[in-house]
TORTIDREN-551375 format. One record per residue (C-alpha): residue number from 0; residue in one letter; x, y, z. Coordinates in steps of 0.001 Angstrom, whole numbers, plus 500000, padded with zeros to 6 digits. Example, Ala and Ser with C-alpha at 12.3 -4.5 7.8 and 13.67 -1.06 7.14 Angstrom:
<atoms>
nr: 0; rest: a; X: 512300; Y: 495500; Z: 507800
nr: 1; rest: s; X: 513670; Y: 498940; Z: 507140
</atoms>
This chain:
<atoms>
nr: 0; rest: x; X: 685896; Y: 680758; Z: 548993
nr: 1; rest: x; X: 686124; Y: 683502; Z: 546379
nr: 2; rest: x; X: 689434; Y: 685256; Z: 545798
nr: 3; rest: x; X: 690596; Y: 687565; Z: 543090
nr: 4; rest: x; X: 693207; Y: 690198; Z: 542355
nr: 5; rest: x; X: 692467; Y: 693793; Z: 541487
nr: 6; rest: x; X: 693655; Y: 693264; Z: 537916
nr: 7; rest: x; X: 690955; Y: 690613; Z: 537484
nr: 8; rest: x; X: 688180; Y: 693096; Z: 538246
nr: 9; rest: x; X: 686368; Y: 694970; Z: 535508
nr: 10; rest: x; X: 683245; Y: 697068; Z: 535734
nr: 11; rest: x; X: 680360; Y: 695125; Z: 534171
nr: 12; rest: x; X: 677401; Y: 697145; Z: 535404
nr: 13; rest: x; X: 675041; Y: 697896; Z: 538267
nr: 14; rest: x; X: 671881; Y: 696207; Z: 539518
nr: 15; rest: x; X: 669362; Y: 698596; Z: 541074
nr: 16; rest: x; X: 666809; Y: 697262; Z: 543541
nr: 17; rest: x; X: 664074; Y: 699768; Z: 544406
nr: 18; rest: x; X: 661593; Y: 698968; Z: 547150
nr: 19; rest: x; X: 659131; Y: 700259; Z: 549707
nr: 20; rest: x; X: 659789; Y: 699360; Z: 553327
nr: 21; rest: x; X: 656646; Y: 699272; Z: 555439
nr: 22; rest: x; X: 656661; Y: 699547; Z: 559216
nr: 23; rest: x; X: 654488; Y: 696707; Z: 560482
nr: 24; rest: x; X: 655152; Y: 697948; Z: 564018
nr: 25; rest: x; X: 656506; Y: 701307; Z: 565136
nr: 26; rest: x; X: 660202; Y: 701966; Z: 564519
nr: 27; rest: x; X: 662893; Y: 703505; Z: 566700
nr: 28; rest: x; X: 666282; Y: 704288; Z: 565182
nr: 29; rest: x; X: 668078; Y: 706602; Z: 567560
nr: 30; rest: x; X: 668988; Y: 710164; Z: 566703
nr: 31; rest: x; X: 670395; Y: 713196; Z: 568477
nr: 32; rest: x; X: 668699; Y: 714979; Z: 571354
nr: 33; rest: x; X: 669928; Y: 718368; Z: 570137
nr: 34; rest: x; X: 667087; Y: 720745; Z: 569359
nr: 35; rest: x; X: 664385; Y: 718322; Z: 570462
nr: 36; rest: x; X: 661977; Y: 719840; Z: 572956
nr: 37; rest: x; X: 658864; Y: 717683; Z: 573129
nr: 38; rest: x; X: 658347; Y: 717326; Z: 576853
nr: 39; rest: x; X: 659642; Y: 714221; Z: 578539
nr: 40; rest: x; X: 661113; Y: 712428; Z: 575510
nr: 41; rest: x; X: 664863; Y: 711959; Z: 575674
nr: 42; rest: x; X: 665227; Y: 708901; Z: 573418
nr: 43; rest: x; X: 664578; Y: 710412; Z: 569999
nr: 44; rest: x; X: 664569; Y: 709031; Z: 566464
nr: 45; rest: x; X: 666890; Y: 710167; Z: 563707
nr: 46; rest: x; X: 665503; Y: 712925; Z: 561490
nr: 47; rest: x; X: 666558; Y: 714993; Z: 558517
nr: 48; rest: x; X: 668124; Y: 718120; Z: 560012
nr: 49; rest: x; X: 666607; Y: 720476; Z: 557428
nr: 50; rest: x; X: 663019; Y: 719183; Z: 557434
nr: 51; rest: x; X: 662613; Y: 717391; Z: 560750
nr: 52; rest: x; X: 661227; Y: 714362; Z: 558872
nr: 53; rest: x; X: 662303; Y: 710910; Z: 560116
nr: 54; rest: x; X: 664136; Y: 708589; Z: 557741
nr: 55; rest: x; X: 665787; Y: 705161; Z: 557797
nr: 56; rest: x; X: 669590; Y: 705393; Z: 557497
nr: 57; rest: x; X: 671149; Y: 703149; Z: 554894
nr: 58; rest: x; X: 673774; Y: 702198; Z: 557470
nr: 59; rest: x; X: 671054; Y: 700754; Z: 559744
nr: 60; rest: x; X: 669610; Y: 698597; Z: 556977
nr: 61; rest: x; X: 672994; Y: 697421; Z: 555756
nr: 62; rest: x; X: 674381; Y: 696745; Z: 559217
nr: 63; rest: x; X: 671362; Y: 694757; Z: 560387
nr: 64; rest: x; X: 671220; Y: 692588; Z: 557272
nr: 65; rest: x; X: 674931; Y: 691895; Z: 557490
nr: 66; rest: x; X: 674666; Y: 690973; Z: 561167
nr: 67; rest: x; X: 671899; Y: 688415; Z: 560717
nr: 68; rest: x; X: 673565; Y: 686953; Z: 557612
nr: 69; rest: x; X: 676783; Y: 686464; Z: 559585
nr: 70; rest: x; X: 674859; Y: 684461; Z: 562190
nr: 71; rest: x; X: 672995; Y: 682400; Z: 559590
nr: 72; rest: x; X: 676191; Y: 681602; Z: 557656
nr: 73; rest: x; X: 678135; Y: 680776; Z: 560838
nr: 74; rest: x; X: 680504; Y: 683754; Z: 560677
nr: 75; rest: x; X: 680198; Y: 684553; Z: 564390
nr: 76; rest: x; X: 682557; Y: 682768; Z: 566740
nr: 77; rest: x; X: 682002; Y: 682757; Z: 570501
nr: 78; rest: x; X: 685182; Y: 682551; Z: 572545
nr: 79; rest: x; X: 686143; Y: 682972; Z: 576181
nr: 80; rest: x; X: 688373; Y: 685973; Z: 576823
nr: 81; rest: x; X: 691429; Y: 684707; Z: 578672
nr: 82; rest: x; X: 691887; Y: 687998; Z: 580495
nr: 83; rest: x; X: 688312; Y: 688687; Z: 581623
nr: 84; rest: x; X: 686903; Y: 685154; Z: 581683
nr: 85; rest: x; X: 683849; Y: 686391; Z: 579796
nr: 86; rest: x; X: 682505; Y: 684954; Z: 576558
nr: 87; rest: x; X: 682645; Y: 687309; Z: 573590
nr: 88; rest: x; X: 681322; Y: 687191; Z: 570055
nr: 89; rest: x; X: 683932; Y: 687639; Z: 567334
nr: 90; rest: x; X: 683162; Y: 688562; Z: 563738
nr: 91; rest: x; X: 684775; Y: 686118; Z: 561371
nr: 92; rest: x; X: 683674; Y: 687426; Z: 557973
nr: 93; rest: x; X: 686507; Y: 686698; Z: 555578
nr: 94; rest: x; X: 687098; Y: 689530; Z: 553089
nr: 95; rest: x; X: 687576; Y: 686901; Z: 550389
nr: 96; rest: x; X: 684172; Y: 685319; Z: 551024
nr: 97; rest: x; X: 680792; Y: 686532; Z: 549708
nr: 98; rest: x; X: 679605; Y: 688433; Z: 552816
nr: 99; rest: x; X: 682851; Y: 690397; Z: 552969
nr: 100; rest: x; X: 682791; Y: 691058; Z: 549222
nr: 101; rest: x; X: 679159; Y: 692214; Z: 549177
nr: 102; rest: x; X: 679005; Y: 694215; Z: 552413
nr: 103; rest: x; X: 682626; Y: 695304; Z: 552595
nr: 104; rest: x; X: 685344; Y: 694884; Z: 555220
nr: 105; rest: x; X: 687304; Y: 697350; Z: 557301
nr: 106; rest: x; X: 690898; Y: 697966; Z: 556333
nr: 107; rest: x; X: 691939; Y: 697180; Z: 559878
nr: 108; rest: x; X: 693246; Y: 693632; Z: 560067
nr: 109; rest: x; X: 692849; Y: 693015; Z: 556325
nr: 110; rest: x; X: 695726; Y: 694978; Z: 554867
nr: 111; rest: x; X: 697200; Y: 691882; Z: 553220
nr: 112; rest: x; X: 693936; Y: 691003; Z: 551449
nr: 113; rest: x; X: 692530; Y: 692609; Z: 548300
nr: 114; rest: x; X: 688763; Y: 691955; Z: 548229
nr: 115; rest: x; X: 688129; Y: 694770; Z: 545750
nr: 116; rest: x; X: 685393; Y: 697416; Z: 545950
nr: 117; rest: x; X: 682416; Y: 696897; Z: 548244
nr: 118; rest: x; X: 679606; Y: 695706; Z: 546011
nr: 119; rest: x; X: 676548; Y: 696902; Z: 547960
nr: 120; rest: x; X: 675497; Y: 700518; Z: 548405
nr: 121; rest: x; X: 672418; Y: 701222; Z: 550549
nr: 122; rest: x; X: 670658; Y: 704572; Z: 550188
nr: 123; rest: x; X: 668891; Y: 706297; Z: 553074
nr: 124; rest: x; X: 665150; Y: 705566; Z: 552885
nr: 125; rest: x; X: 662794; Y: 708569; Z: 553003
nr: 126; rest: x; X: 658990; Y: 708680; Z: 553315
nr: 127; rest: x; X: 657050; Y: 707844; Z: 550161
nr: 128; rest: x; X: 654960; Y: 710495; Z: 548451
nr: 129; rest: x; X: 651899; Y: 711232; Z: 550587
nr: 130; rest: x; X: 653322; Y: 709811; Z: 553817
nr: 131; rest: x; X: 654053; Y: 713197; Z: 555394
nr: 132; rest: x; X: 650504; Y: 714343; Z: 554632
nr: 133; rest: x; X: 649170; Y: 711176; Z: 556233
nr: 134; rest: x; X: 651193; Y: 711779; Z: 559391
nr: 135; rest: x; X: 649943; Y: 715369; Z: 559491
nr: 136; rest: x; X: 646300; Y: 714377; Z: 559096
nr: 137; rest: x; X: 646501; Y: 711840; Z: 561910
nr: 138; rest: x; X: 648873; Y: 713486; Z: 564393
nr: 139; rest: x; X: 648913; Y: 717176; Z: 563536
nr: 140; rest: x; X: 651083; Y: 719597; Z: 561599
nr: 141; rest: x; X: 654835; Y: 718876; Z: 561763
nr: 142; rest: x; X: 654270; Y: 715874; Z: 564015
nr: 143; rest: x; X: 655665; Y: 712698; Z: 562470
nr: 144; rest: x; X: 656270; Y: 710445; Z: 565453
nr: 145; rest: x; X: 654642; Y: 708978; Z: 568536
nr: 146; rest: x; X: 655806; Y: 708632; Z: 572135
nr: 147; rest: x; X: 655871; Y: 705194; Z: 573758
nr: 148; rest: x; X: 656236; Y: 705057; Z: 577537
nr: 149; rest: x; X: 657647; Y: 701893; Z: 579050
nr: 150; rest: x; X: 658259; Y: 700867; Z: 582633
nr: 151; rest: x; X: 661392; Y: 699005; Z: 583623
nr: 152; rest: x; X: 660311; Y: 696982; Z: 586668
nr: 153; rest: x; X: 662801; Y: 696029; Z: 589368
nr: 154; rest: x; X: 662010; Y: 692345; Z: 589876
nr: 155; rest: x; X: 663091; Y: 692432; Z: 593513
nr: 156; rest: x; X: 661383; Y: 695616; Z: 594710
nr: 157; rest: x; X: 658679; Y: 695976; Z: 592007
nr: 158; rest: x; X: 659709; Y: 699627; Z: 591665
nr: 159; rest: x; X: 658868; Y: 701132; Z: 588280
nr: 160; rest: x; X: 661334; Y: 703197; Z: 586300
nr: 161; rest: x; X: 659391; Y: 704849; Z: 583457
nr: 162; rest: x; X: 661128; Y: 705764; Z: 580205
nr: 163; rest: x; X: 659777; Y: 707353; Z: 577065
nr: 164; rest: x; X: 660864; Y: 706420; Z: 573577
nr: 165; rest: x; X: 660061; Y: 708227; Z: 570346
nr: 166; rest: x; X: 658957; Y: 706022; Z: 567444
nr: 167; rest: x; X: 657815; Y: 706367; Z: 563847
nr: 168; rest: x; X: 654266; Y: 704952; Z: 563862
nr: 169; rest: x; X: 653251; Y: 701593; Z: 562434
nr: 170; rest: x; X: 651925; Y: 701688; Z: 558880
nr: 171; rest: x; X: 654451; Y: 704284; Z: 557721
nr: 172; rest: x; X: 656132; Y: 703549; Z: 554387
nr: 173; rest: x; X: 659573; Y: 704604; Z: 553155
nr: 174; rest: x; X: 661190; Y: 704414; Z: 549719
nr: 175; rest: x; X: 664612; Y: 702762; Z: 549570
nr: 176; rest: x; X: 667207; Y: 701627; Z: 547079
nr: 177; rest: x; X: 670040; Y: 699095; Z: 546952
nr: 178; rest: x; X: 672747; Y: 699459; Z: 544307
nr: 179; rest: x; X: 674861; Y: 696397; Z: 543573
nr: 180; rest: x; X: 678039; Y: 696815; Z: 541528
nr: 181; rest: x; X: 679078; Y: 693879; Z: 539347
nr: 182; rest: x; X: 682823; Y: 693459; Z: 538808
nr: 183; rest: x; X: 683142; Y: 689697; Z: 538257
nr: 184; rest: x; X: 680842; Y: 686947; Z: 536932
nr: 185; rest: x; X: 680718; Y: 685483; Z: 540465
nr: 186; rest: x; X: 679123; Y: 688663; Z: 541773
nr: 187; rest: x; X: 675755; Y: 687609; Z: 540334
nr: 188; rest: x; X: 675620; Y: 684607; Z: 542664
nr: 189; rest: x; X: 676790; Y: 686801; Z: 545567
nr: 190; rest: x; X: 673803; Y: 689072; Z: 544931
nr: 191; rest: x; X: 671536; Y: 686387; Z: 546392
nr: 192; rest: x; X: 672866; Y: 687341; Z: 549841
nr: 193; rest: x; X: 671094; Y: 690679; Z: 549551
nr: 194; rest: x; X: 667672; Y: 689088; Z: 549084
nr: 195; rest: x; X: 668369; Y: 686506; Z: 551789
nr: 196; rest: x; X: 669187; Y: 689396; Z: 554125
nr: 197; rest: x; X: 665942; Y: 691172; Z: 553246
nr: 198; rest: x; X: 663871; Y: 688076; Z: 554019
nr: 199; rest: x; X: 665740; Y: 687452; Z: 557268
nr: 200; rest: x; X: 665163; Y: 691063; Z: 558296
nr: 201; rest: x; X: 661409; Y: 690661; Z: 557842
nr: 202; rest: x; X: 661478; Y: 687951; Z: 560518
nr: 203; rest: x; X: 663796; Y: 689937; Z: 562777
nr: 204; rest: x; X: 663617; Y: 693665; Z: 563583
nr: 205; rest: x; X: 665202; Y: 696950; Z: 562627
nr: 206; rest: x; X: 666382; Y: 699574; Z: 565102
nr: 207; rest: x; X: 665970; Y: 699555; Z: 568876
nr: 208; rest: x; X: 663375; Y: 697915; Z: 571102
nr: 209; rest: x; X: 662881; Y: 694997; Z: 568730
nr: 210; rest: x; X: 662501; Y: 692390; Z: 571450
nr: 211; rest: x; X: 659804; Y: 694621; Z: 572976
nr: 212; rest: x; X: 657710; Y: 694969; Z: 569843
nr: 213; rest: x; X: 659343; Y: 697699; Z: 567772
nr: 214; rest: x; X: 660955; Y: 697482; Z: 564354
nr: 215; rest: x; X: 659039; Y: 694805; Z: 562427
nr: 216; rest: x; X: 659291; Y: 695697; Z: 558734
nr: 217; rest: x; X: 658316; Y: 694246; Z: 555367
nr: 218; rest: x; X: 659558; Y: 694910; Z: 551833
nr: 219; rest: x; X: 656964; Y: 695835; Z: 549211
nr: 220; rest: x; X: 656903; Y: 696807; Z: 545533
nr: 221; rest: x; X: 660362; Y: 695459; Z: 544758
nr: 222; rest: x; X: 661579; Y: 696474; Z: 541299
nr: 223; rest: x; X: 664859; Y: 695362; Z: 539736
nr: 224; rest: x; X: 666780; Y: 696937; Z: 536888
nr: 225; rest: x; X: 670233; Y: 696104; Z: 535533
nr: 226; rest: x; X: 672294; Y: 698845; Z: 533943
nr: 227; rest: x; X: 675079; Y: 697589; Z: 531741
nr: 228; rest: x; X: 678364; Y: 699425; Z: 531272
nr: 229; rest: x; X: 677010; Y: 700774; Z: 527994
nr: 230; rest: x; X: 674274; Y: 702611; Z: 529923
nr: 231; rest: x; X: 676955; Y: 704857; Z: 531408
nr: 232; rest: x; X: 679589; Y: 705237; Z: 528708
nr: 233; rest: x; X: 677835; Y: 704256; Z: 525478
nr: 234; rest: x; X: 679971; Y: 701187; Z: 524905
nr: 235; rest: x; X: 679124; Y: 699335; Z: 521658
nr: 236; rest: x; X: 679663; Y: 695963; Z: 523343
nr: 237; rest: x; X: 676773; Y: 693511; Z: 523634
nr: 238; rest: x; X: 675080; Y: 694177; Z: 527009
nr: 239; rest: x; X: 675841; Y: 691482; Z: 529577
nr: 240; rest: x; X: 673239; Y: 692586; Z: 532109
nr: 241; rest: x; X: 669748; Y: 692435; Z: 530664
nr: 242; rest: x; X: 667578; Y: 692110; Z: 533765
nr: 243; rest: x; X: 664613; Y: 694449; Z: 533919
nr: 244; rest: x; X: 661492; Y: 693890; Z: 535978
nr: 245; rest: x; X: 658737; Y: 696167; Z: 534717
nr: 246; rest: x; X: 656446; Y: 695192; Z: 537581
nr: 247; rest: x; X: 656963; Y: 694604; Z: 541273
nr: 248; rest: x; X: 657996; Y: 691156; Z: 542466
nr: 249; rest: x; X: 658007; Y: 689566; Z: 545904
nr: 250; rest: x; X: 661014; Y: 688339; Z: 547861
nr: 251; rest: x; X: 659773; Y: 684764; Z: 547555
nr: 252; rest: x; X: 659562; Y: 685098; Z: 543764
nr: 253; rest: x; X: 663083; Y: 686485; Z: 543600
nr: 254; rest: x; X: 664627; Y: 683783; Z: 545779
nr: 255; rest: x; X: 662654; Y: 680913; Z: 544208
nr: 256; rest: x; X: 663451; Y: 682042; Z: 540657
nr: 257; rest: x; X: 666818; Y: 683636; Z: 541279
nr: 258; rest: x; X: 668648; Y: 681807; Z: 538486
nr: 259; rest: x; X: 665933; Y: 682770; Z: 535999
nr: 260; rest: x; X: 665931; Y: 686444; Z: 536975
nr: 261; rest: x; X: 669708; Y: 686707; Z: 537264
nr: 262; rest: x; X: 671314; Y: 684451; Z: 534644
nr: 263; rest: x; X: 674989; Y: 683659; Z: 535198
nr: 264; rest: x; X: 677616; Y: 685666; Z: 533357
nr: 265; rest: x; X: 680388; Y: 684065; Z: 531364
nr: 266; rest: x; X: 683797; Y: 684275; Z: 532979
</atoms>
């Protein structure tokens, strides 16, 4: 378990992870119905309000990776509710442990704990250059999504209940960025959780309808750059963070060679 006090924290630098996220199958991340008038579709995807272009919210990426990491690292506890008699899943991420430090914790219930600043920031991911033109050429001007109609079948009566879901089509590519703040030497080892979460997400799904085929994604063109404190304030100190990947690397390369790419910092 990792624990520290605020006065033990000092800003060392930031690690930037840039990547493309490719939709291997179509993606549905729900948005608002307001102003949407394509006939028959009432389950829309989230879009930029000024352009109408779909994007992937950073909160969706961060929340999904955190969720699957909590399961993998046994931070979900299933208990029977004494009042209802039903079994419920309880989140047990300790704010002093790596998942809580990296992904952050709510203030509620943790007022007596000082985990420090959340380390991971996840930017919204927008279409790469040329993606909008590709959508336009295939689907028409200002059309960036597809409609998928599904039938919910009553297993007793065989009655069909059709529903239509809007999705961003398979093959679409978005540009994303993770920013990881380093405040203690231990944070470098905590960073590995981010790449574990990315690999787990590739074998899970993002957004809605994942168990019915939607939301399979893959990470491409991963580039890593460390920016030392001196990058921001011109400090004359010897840089502690020297990582810079001039070419894209794969998730397997990063996880297999993690200690080479991210050498440990002195305490």
